[in-house]
N, C-alpha and C positions, 0 to 999 in steps of 0.2 A: 529365354525366347525359344519357342519350339522350332525345330528345323522344318522347312517346307518339304513336302513329298514331291519328288520329281515325277514327271509324266510317265516314265518307263518303270518306276519302282512299283513292285507288287506288294500290296497290303495283304497280310494274312490275318484273317479273322479267326482267332483261336477260341474254342469252346472248352474252358477249363473244367467243366462238369463231366466231360467224357471220361470213361474209365481207361486205364492203361492196361492193355492185354499182353500176356506172355504168349509168344508164338514159337512153335517148334518147327513148323513146316510151311513152305511156300510152294504153291502149285500155280503154274501159268499155262493157260490153254488158249490157243489161237482160234479165232472165229473166222468165218468166211467173208465177213464184211470189213476186215482190216482192224478190228478191235480185238482186245485181249481180255480174257477173264482171269482175274487174279484172286486166289483164295488163300487166306491165312488160316492155318490149322494149329490147334494145340493138342499135344499128346495127353491122353488120359491114362490113369493106371490100368494095367491089364485086368480084364480082357476087353475093356471099353473101346480102345482104338483111338481115333482122332475126332476132335470136335471142331467144326468149322466156326471160326470166330468172326471173320470179316470176308465179304465178297464184294468185288468192284469190277467195273468194266472201264478200260482205258484205251485210248488210241496208241498206235505204235510209237510215235515220237515221245509221248509222255512216259510210256513204259521204258523206253531206252534211257531217258533222263533219270528216272527213278533208279534203274539198275546201275547206272554210272555212279550216282551218289552213294548208293549202298555199298558197291564194290570199293569205291575210293575210301570211304570211311572205315571199312573193314580191312583195308589194305590187302584186298583179294583180287586176283585176276582169274576169272573163270576159264575153264578149258572148253573148247568148242568140240562137241560130240555130234557127229553126223549120224542120223538115224536111218536105218534101212527101211524101205517100204515093205509092207507085208505082202 
């Protein structure tokens, strides 16, 4: 007998036909509307540089959740670096 899905349970619809990408670099840029642009880049052999593989826009709360999950799985605690204004 299949278990019933609870009201608060999130169902994830996976598309198994999507390719798995190897990513070397993550770039996050804040926007003026409270959203963040996330870019995943792959390093190409010299002198090619970087190739953008995926680009997405997410709200701050979603970005924070994603970063928490990534850091927890990698057992990594990022350092806070304050940037100086130009």
